[in-house]
C-alpha positions, 0 to 999 in steps of 0.5 A: 594380308589375307589372314585374320588379324586378331587384336587383344584389347582392341578398344583403345585409340591406337589398336582400334585405328590399326584394326579399322585400317585393316578392315578398309584394306579388305582384311578379316579382323577379330578382337577382344576387350574387357569392356565395350566402347565407341571404337568397338561399336564402329569396328563391329559396324565395319564387320569386325568380330569383337568379343567382350572379355578375354577367352581362348575361345575368342581366337580364330585359328590361323590368326595373326595376333596383335597386342600392345605393351599392356597385354600380360603374358598370362592373357588366355588368348596370347597364351593360346596363340603362342601354344599354337605357333601363331604369329604375334605382332606388337602394335608397332610391328603392325604399324611398321608393316602397314607403312610399307607403301609405294608413296611417301611415308611421313612420320610425326614424333616428339613428346608433345603434339604428335597426335595433332600434327599427324591429324592435321596433316591427314586432314589437310591432305584429305580435304585437298583431295590427295587421298592419304592413308593414315593412322594417328592417335586421336579422332580427327573430328572433321573426318570422324576417324583415327585411321583410313586406308585410301591411296598409297601416295601418302601414308601419315602416321604418329610414331609413339616413343613411349615404349621405345618402339619408335626405332622400328620405323623407317619413314621417308620424312621424319618430324621431331616436334620436341623432346622432353622427359616423360614415360619414366617407367620406360625411360629410367634415366629420364631425359638422357634416356629419351635423347639416347633413344632418338640419337640411336634411332636417327643414326640408323635411318637411311634415306630419311629426310629429317625435320625438327623444331629449331626452338626446342631445347630438347631437340637441340640436344640431339645435335642434328645437322643436314636437316630441315628446320622450323621455328619462331625464335631461332633462325630456321628454314620455315619460320612463322612471322607476324603472328596475331592472336584473337579470341577466334583465330590465329594468323601468321605468315610462313617464310621459307628460306626468307621468302614469303611462302603463305599466310595461315589462319587457324581457329585452334588457339595457342603458340604451340599450335603455330609450331604444330602448323609449321611442322606440318607445312615443313613436312608436306612441302618437303613431300612435294605437296602444293601448299596452295591446295592446303591453305583454305583448310587450315582455318577449318581444322577444329583440332583433334579429339581431346586436344582443347576440344570444346565438349559442352556449352552450358548457358554460357559456360564453355567446357573443354576436354584436353588430354594434357597429362604432362606439365608442359602440355597443361601449361600449353593448353592453359596458355592457349585458353588465356591468350584467346580469353584474356579476361575470362575466368578459367577453371582448370580441373586436373586429374593426375595420371599415374602416381609415378608421373605425379611423383616424378613431375611434382614441382613441374605440375605445381608450376603449370597452372599459372594461367588458371583462375581456379584449380580443381584437383580430382583423385589420381587416375591410377592406371593400374598402379599402386598408390605411393605414400605422400603422393596424392591430390590432397598433398598436391593442392597445398601451397595453392591459394586458388585450388581445391580437392574434389573427391569421388567419381567424375559424376561426384566432381561435376556435382561439386563443380557445377554450383560454383560456375557462372555464365562466361566461365571456361572449364577445361578438364586436363588428364588422360583418364576419366576426366574426359567424361567431365563435360557429359557429367556437367551436362547431365547435372544441368539437365537434372537441375532443369527437370527438378525446377519444372 
């Protein structure tokens, strides 16, 4: 791996993780993107040659070019690479190449939670001194990174199904956390297409130990056998029992084959995080890891970046940021907050992600806010899509008696929202777009108010 690796659109969470991994592996890395970002700044610090803007001049000779599904055929760097016969890898091809290790390759998949479980596994192995290599789809706050190259005893990766490229990987251990209809721009037949992709994928795997959620109806549609299972309700190999929730921690026992294996304490809230932890215990136990070495570190894990991540505290007003952009994810995030804070006023600020997703899950989205005290809906984050007649935020809030539409930028949203909040309120931004800036914008508004008073 001695050639230069050039990443087109290197600033995203997935692409930047691969680039960082290669840099730590001793490779030369260059790249480009249309705008700067914190991920690009980190890559530059590590020695990568990154250009802002796309131009064929950015592409070094004799490069291996890495692209994502978002890169169009008329990109000047991609066109030059093809003209000069340079190898072009999709980011999934690059991850598959990196997964060829001498140790154990553990892949985490599923519609929801795969970033958290891959990040938690990477965190636990790292804190236990087992020196994993990993590439995951979010920042692990305690490790301050989304990727790291170390030993090859364990390679942990998040396996993305959104564009069907999951079929390229051959892990030693595959976890299927859950399955549901999503990414309907690719899965044209909805849930049936998702199931078919996973069935075809699993049927072609050889020498892979399969671990799945026994309670998930979507996974049950795969009709899997000869697998390791985890769950809470249905009988499974790994089961969580004696679950207790408080405003600070979740506590539960893990039983393996009816015998008590361990007790786990979590500070990340919600039943979904009990499932996430079970998935990780099942995977690492199956990989031969001594679970006792991991136990002290479960309670230290604060969650992944943008997964119910606490981003601000404004005089008693707590602000969380969550990547949830699917109805099930929103329901899980709000349920976790409500379970931990049964008497608090929870304000959900929802930025719909893509018109096509809002249209496809219109009714499901409407039913996902039952644990919110108040709902704010912002403009749709289009993600380069064209608008769809009748599919917008003003139409969406109809039928709610506790919802309002706030228009404009995230700064505009913060200006409208802040005067309505009071100490003790919990605010959670939900979505995959610019909603992630809500906490910063609220802090900025708060500072401006304080300065105007002085």
